[in-house]
N, C-alpha and C positions, 0 to 999 in steps of 0.2 A: 064173326067167325061160326060157322059150322060146324056141325058134329058128324062126323059118320057116323051111321048108324045102321050101315050096310052089313049082312050077316059074316064080313069078309075073315072077320077073325077064326071062323071056324076050319077053314082051309088053308089057313097060313101055312106053307111051307115050314117045317122044324130047322131048313137052314137062314130063315129069314129071321125066327126067332132066336135062335144062339149067335146070331153075327155079333148080337151087343147084349153081351150076358146082363146088361144093367136093367134089361126087362123083366127079367128070368128073379123072381125072388127066391133064397135060397134059406138052408138051416143057417143056425149056428156052428161055430166052429173055433177054436183055441188057438192064439196066433202068438204066445208068450212065457214069461218064466214063471211054473208052479209055485205058486205062495209069493208071488210080486203083485205090484200094486194092480188090483183088477180095475180094468176100465172098458165099458160096454161103449164099440164103436157099430156105425152102423156106414156101409159105402153103397156105393154103386159098380157096379161090377164092368165098367168100360177102365180102359187101359188109362186115358189122362187122370183118371180121378183115385185108381189104387194100387197101380203098377210100384209105389213105392211100400205100401200097405204089405203086399204080398214078397217083394223081396227080404225087407225086415225080417219073414216069418223064415224065410231059408236062412238068412244070413244071420239069424240071431239076437239082430240090435236089439229089437224090441225087449228079448230074456235078460241081453248081456244088461239093459239100463234098468232091470228088474221092474219090468212093466208087465203084464199078466192081460194081454188083448181080446175080450169075445167079442168076436166078429159076426155079423148078421149082414147079409147082404140083403135089398131092399129095390123092388120092381122102378120106382119113380124117385123124381127129387121129391114131391110133393107127401108121399108117404115116409119117406125117410125124416122130414122137416116135421112133420106131425109124430112122430114117433121121438126125435129129438125134445120135441116144444113140450110132451106128454111126459118127459123124463125117464121113458124107459133106456133111455141113452146117452151117455154122459160124452159123446163125440162122435159127429157125425162127417164123412168125408161126400162133400157133392160137388154135382155139375157147374152148368152153368147158375142155378137156382141160387148158389152163393152169394149171388147180388139180388137178391131178392128177399125171401125169409130174414135174412137176417138184419134187414134195413129196416123191418116190419118190428123189430123189437124178438123175435123166435131166434135169439142163438149170437155168440159171439165168435167172430171168425178169428183164429190167431195164426193161421198160415194156408199159405198157396202152397200148391201139389205140384200145378202146370198151370200153362197159359194155353189156350184152344186158338190158334189163331187162325186155321183154314181147315175148320174141321167141316164146317156146313157148307155146303152145296147146293148150287141151283141147276133142274135137271128138264130137261123139256120132251116133252114126245115127239117121235117123228111124224109129220105132217101140222104140227100145232101153229107153224109157222112165228114159233119164239123163237128170236135171236138173243134177246136181252131183258133184262130187267122192266124196261120200257113197253115190253111188248106183250107183259101178265093183264093189261086191263083190260077188262070184260073175260078174262080167263079162270079158269078153276083149278085153284095151287091146292096141294094138301100139304099138310107139314103138323105139327106135333108144337100145340100154344104151349107158350111158358119156356122151350127149349134153348138151347142156343141156335139150334136153327129155325126159330120163329126171329130170335134177335136179329138175326141175318139178312132174313126176309124183310121185317122192318126195314134195317138199314137199306136194304138194296130199290126196295120202291119208293124209299125219300128221297136218294141220292138221284134216282129216276124220276121224280116226279111227279109218282104216281100215287095218287089216295086210295086209301088200302080199302076202301068203303067201293072203290071200284074193282078191286078183283076179289072173286070168290074164295075165300078163304076156308079150307074146311080142314077140321080138327081130328084127327086120328092118331092112337099109338103107331110109331114109326111100320113096326110089322105090319101093319093093316094101312098106311099110307101107302108103302109101298105097294103093297098088295092093290091098291086102287089106281095106285098111278099105273104099272103093267096092266092091270086088268082095262084098260082105257076107262077109267070112272076121271082120271084129271089129268088136266093138260099138260102140268108142270107141278115139281115135286122140290120142297125143300126138307133137305135131311142131313146127315151129317155120316162121315163114315163110322163104318164100313158098308153101310146101306148102300154105296156108290155102285159097291160091286155085285150087290143082288140086282140092282135095276141092271146092271152089264150083262149079267148072267141071262135075267130073263126077257130083258128087252134090249139085245144089240143094239138096234138104230136110234136108241133114244141118246140125247146130247147135253153135255156136260155144257152149261153157258153162263157159269158164275161161279166165285168160288167167295168165302168169310175172307181171304186174304187179299181182297181187294179194296175192302171196308176196315181200316184199323179201329173203328168203333165197334165193329164185329166181333172184336175180341175176347175172350170171357175168362175168367180166374176160375179153377175147379180148388175147391176151399176146406180146409178142416175149420168146421165148426164145433162151439161146444155148446151145451146145454148153459142158459142163461146160469141158475144156482148155482150147478155142480164148478162151472167156470171161476165164479166167487169164490168156493171155496178150498177151490184145488188147483190155486197157480203153480205151488212146486211139481207135481204132475204135468202142467201144460209143459211146464220148462225140461221135463226130461222127455214127454213127448218131442218135442223139438230138438233135442240133443240126438237123440233117438235116430228120428227122422233125417239130422244132417248128416250120420253116417250112413246112413240107406242111400242117401244123393250122391254122397263121395262115391260109393262103390258103381251107381248106376253112371257116372260120369266117367269113372275110369274104365267101366267096361260095357257100355251103350248095348252092343250087341247082344253080349254074355249075357248082362243080368236080363236082356229080354228074354233069352230064350231058359232062363232060370224061370222068369216069373208065369211065360207060357206054361212050363212043363207042370207048375206048381197048383195055376190057377185057371188055366185057358184052355188047356187040352181037348177039354168036350164044347167047351163054346165059341172057340175061332183058332183059325189056322194060325200057324208062327209067320205066314204073309202075310195076314190079315193086319195083326199087330204091327208090324213092321213098316206096313203102308199107313198106317191110324197115326204112328208116332211123327210119322212125316209131316204132319199137319199139328202137331202143339212146340211150344216151347220148353224146353230143362234148362236150366241154369246148373252152374257150379256154384259152390257155397259163396264165394266171393260176388258170382254177378248177383246171385239172389238178394244179398248183403246191400250190393250198392243198388237194387230196386226198391228196397224196404226204404232206403235213408233217401234216395231222390223222390219218395213216392210214386213211384213206377207201380207197383201194384196198387196202391189208394187210388191211382189213375184207371187201374181197370176194373176194378170193382166198380168203380162211381160211374165208369160210362156204360157198362152193361144195365147197373139199375136205374141210369135216366132212360134207357130203351126199356124196361120193364114200368117205368111211370106212363111212358107217352102209351104203350100198348095196354093201359089199364090197371097190369099184375100189380101195382104197390103204389099206394094212395098217392103218397109225397114222398120229395128227394128228399134224404137224409145222407148229409155226409160222411163219408164209409170211416172216418176216424172214430166215429161215434158208435160203431159194432165193430171195426176191426184194428186192435190196440197193437200196432205195430214193433212197439217196444221191446217186447219179450221177447219175437223172433231176435231184433238185431243184436241185443242184448248175448243171448247164445249161440248166434253167427260169432258176433266177435270171440266169443270166449274160445268158441270149435276154433277159428283160425290160430288163434294166437299159438 
């Protein structure tokens, strides 16, 4: 994969940056009980990852459970994983890399936040002649390596029988990738929502030709991951986080529209429009507590994590496949969910 080395980032419009807050590193804020159990939490600022975090802050569920969350925003999953492995964070809430770094011994998954089914999209430039993934052979495609979009691109090419080596895949941060695409430097772009809205605005004649919803094995789980040492010493706190999250999730499921409006007002007013968030959540799966419990008990959550991990192995991002049960102990969530539902 080539790396985009042009000076496009300097001219990037602020709307492209703000469209996905996960690309902007922010400062530290508190979201819990004064004098409660402190937990240093890092997160990516995108709705499938941090929606429950922010609703829990507003609704007070973290504080009600005696948790004092010290939260810090990170720009990328790689930076977040490095901070977690280095011990400057106790817990990280990640996107697609949930299936990457824990599989390499860097963190223990203890809960999924959501499942992204169709957040990744493939767009073709007008006049490119690209109508499907098979037409990407010999073309230039820009994406962000190691992300949900990259996993989707990998699955789409494999399904179409196209060798990735026969496609000029260029790696760039997504705002830069969008700028390259709309500027005519790439024939196609594999992106995630809401960057497709930015493409539509800048290049109205561009065409969406595929999305991850057509490939069940392109789904990714967004997860809550603990530092290995902290996890070993703080099982009670992990269980408390799960308990509080279950309360937050109940609120979201009881009033999804109102909850999203609350999260937007609290954390996204400067990063995305409410309409953007409403559009994004249509591409992810969120369950009730009963449905989550079933997905843990029947192995669905492990399958989602493992399928994405296999894609990372095939892409060379993970050296060898490790059974997800070795870095994702689902028993804690199952026990807490059963108690929650009693």
